[in-house]
Phi, psi and omega in degrees: 000122182259140173255003175198148181302151171302128177293155184275129176303141186311332187278340184244022183276143184297137177287338180291151180280139177269130181238118171258138177240129183270098179242058181305304180299323188292337172314316182237034188297324179298321183298307182299319180300325183268010169284111194298322178282112186296341183279314175300320171301318178290321174302322178296309172312312176300315182290320172293326174295317180293326173286007181283341172287337168299321183300342176305329189280346177287337183257023193297338186279343188276125186269341186219096196224131158272104188252121193246121182231156183281348175222140182307147184254126180307130185301331177289318183293320174294328179295315181296323182291310185299316183297316182300326188256346188065038173277128179256321182246114177220111175257130176246131182236147173219134177294150179308313183254150174236097182269340191112324176257086189296320179303315177292322179303323179298305190282345172272350175262090186304328187286317177290314173309318180288328181296310173300321175301321181301318185292342174289348191018219191290339177275354174056037185225150173217143170255125180245125175248158174200162179297317176216148180276102185244171176302319183297318181299312179297330174291322177294317181300317183292323184299317184293323177292332171295343180268006178083017180263135173271117185250111190264125185237081182301334184248021178223138176286167182300158181306312183293350174258000186303328181309342182294327189294311188280319178299298187282343173276008180255151179300320173296322176296315183289330178289324176297314177296326180290323177299323184282339191257357183312321178296312179288322186217089186301327181291346187276086184248150170238150174302129181312127182196175178231164173248134183238157182239000171212155189288341182292313179283329177297321179297318181300310188292326180288325187288323185283323181295309177309310185288327178290315193249355181065036178160158177198156179235137174238137181222134172292157190301322179207086163277199189207121166056041176099328170297132183094010177231136175236119170257117181246112181268169171309133180082358179271347184223148174304155182267348184271133192303307183291324170306316180296308183311311184291327179298319182288313173308316180300316181295316180295323185292338191285340170218141185301338184291341174290325184270345188270332184236161176307148173248132184249131187245112192242161166275155181278120178271131174283089203284141175262098192293339186286343180259097175056034181067019184074347173218085178293159180207156180217138178235144179226173168217136173260126182274168188294335176285342183099355180288141177257119168248134175296133174255299184199162167236154186207177162256134177268139171266108195236151178275166176303338177271002175091012177270123183290130189247320180177203181221151175236118185243124171185158173303331179265006177300330184210148185289177187289323175305308178303314173301320183290322177298306176300329181293312171317306184300309189296323174297321186290324170300312183292332176290327170295312173307309182304313180297335177260020174089006178293132171226149185120187180286137165210154176227171175230122177265130184236168165226132180268119192257164190284352171279005177091354177267157176250121177246126175286124179264334169194175174220143182246114184263074179183181164295154193238185180281003174244348185299319182295326183290313183299312181298319171296323172302304181306323180281313186271336180247333181100175191299339179258037183297321184307331182255328192274338186213151174253121194251132178233145167217157182216119182280342194204055182283127183299124176292158177297154175310130173080004176271116181241107182246147167252165194303322184296313179292328181290322174300319178299310189291316187266006182305330176291339180244011186293150185304134176255123187290331186291303181265359172058042175228158173125176185264131167258125170282119186259003175202144161261326187289344184283351176293338178298327173277004185063038181239142179249131181245122181210171173219129186244132173250134173222154179299332178200183190294312182309314184294315183297318174303315179299315177295316180296318176302309173306308178304320179293316183290324173307313178292328179292316182301318176301325181291314176301319172297316179292334183262002175293000000 
């Protein structure tokens, strides 16, 4: 089992430049466009742009990189990042315009586009990486090819196979694959559900399911970070059918995306939090050759409303039997993806039920909310990080009331708990831009779970103490 591709000998390494594009918003662009509340839509685009400095950590193994982000990255944070990983050559670029479609912004920014062309230099070659293979990304690839540049995309399917990204990365696509695969892989289960195409019928179906089963879950085909998911639990809706139907219809009417995309209506799973934290996850990468590499398994840290917060990675997060089941399932799914031409990262999200079953909830065909944690662990701890370290992450920890910090002050406050390369424990700050939202984005490394939780708690306590001192 490999956690990393075999390194390329120095004598045979490619001469071309590597360019990485942080295109978080593009991954779910049709969904973002369909958010009815203009302010909420703008906030979604802004948050994804702020998280672009976190995406630096997914490129930690690159020694000579051009990193293109939708929002400028603070110089002090870049210095912190470079010192942490020992990186010397890193060029940061940002398009003049930020629309949310960064690949479009790049080729419409003539000066920036020419810089990328220049990076191909005399070899006329570029390696192009991105968070997700989007329609806009493929258009940019073609624009570069029209300039006579050979563009190598090791983490993207070929254009004729690019349909696999949106199909398998959607709630309906993975459900169809599960239905087709039940005879081949009996462990590939999904919660009982239906796919519907309008909110009138969805409200009727969901109301009946809610009354019968005392709970229901509705998902839009491809949401983002908890948006586009409604988890309706016992006692939250009327038990009379018509009143329940009206209540659900009113919820669905609030955002246009419910009527624009297929709606998946599922049974509410009674989660067993003792099994992999309730939400086990496994991530893989399909290489250009079609080879599937296992990267890591983890437990997802998820809020009551289904919003992803971070990951918990260690060999002890799940027992060997569970680990074997989810890895076998993950490889099986990857074989189906690879056979249809998908290339790049993918994960499988699951829910552990109290009835002893594991249910697949979705698959993300892109880099994920845990990829930066994996890459950081690989770089700072080594290939045996699953055994040698207990890793926790949080993408959006709410700062205490009244705390308004810049990155410099944050480093000063958290100095006692920052990652120490010698003992390989401590906190890594994974974003400076998220401080603008009063949020802390971090990764914690401990020798065991107890130590990791202690470091996390101490960091949070230091910020609470700072808040109290400031508000005296």
